[in-house]
Structure formats: C-alpha cells, structure tokens
C-alpha positions in Angstrom: -146.8 27.1 62.2 -147.7 25.9 65.7 -150.8 23.9 66.5 -153.3 26.0 68.6 -155.7 24.8 71.2 -158.6 24.6 68.8 -156.7 22.3 66.5 -155.8 20.1 69.4 -159.4 19.8 70.5 -160.5 18.9 67.0 -157.8 16.2 66.7 -158.7 14.8 70.2 -162.4 14.6 69.2 -161.5 12.8 65.9 -159.3 10.3 67.8 -162.1 9.6 70.3 -164.6 9.1 67.5 -162.2 6.7 65.7 -161.0 4.6 68.6 -163.5 5.2 71.4 -162.8 6.6 74.9 -162.0 3.1 76.3 -159.1 2.6 73.9 -157.4 5.9 74.6 -155.5 4.9 77.8 -154.3 1.8 76.0 -153.1 3.8 72.9 -151.4 6.4 75.2 -149.7 3.6 77.1 -148.4 2.0 73.9 -147.2 5.3 72.5 -145.3 6.0 75.7 -143.7 2.6 75.7 -142.7 3.0 72.0 -141.1 6.5 72.9 -139.3 4.9 75.8 -137.8 2.0 73.7 -136.9 4.5 70.9 -134.9 6.7 73.4 -133.3 3.6 74.9 -132.2 2.5 71.5 -130.7 5.8 70.8 -128.8 5.9 74.0 -127.4 2.4 73.4 -126.3 3.4 70.0 -124.4 6.4 71.4 -122.7 4.2 74.0 -121.6 1.6 71.5 -118.0 2.0 70.5 -117.4 2.7 66.9 -116.7 -0.4 65.1 -113.8 -0.5 62.8 -115.0 0.1 59.3 -113.4 -2.1 56.6 -111.0 -0.1 54.5 -111.7 0.3 50.9 -109.3 -1.5 48.6 -107.6 1.0 46.3 -106.7 -0.4 42.8 
C-alpha cells in the first residue's frame, strides 16, 4: 500500500515536532551520507573477487 501525500505531511509534521526545524537539514545530510556509504560498500563488495572458500573435509 503506497504512502499518500496526506500521510507524508503528517510524518513530516511529527518529525519537525520531534527534532525541530533547525535539525532537519542536519538529519537529511546524515541520511544522505549514510546512503552514499551504503551504496559505496555494496559496489566494493561486487568488485571484490570471490575468495576461495575452504573445502569441507569429508570423512
């Protein structure tokens, strides 16, 4: 079920009440940096060659 514009406005108002309007740019910047680092980590993981996995010993 998608979130409509009314729900987004309510969520935004709650966030403003909780953190204050002055903290919002700081929070948004931190969220953007976190997303950037996450994507960077994912791309590094894809580029990493597969390490040889130790073979299991059969008895």
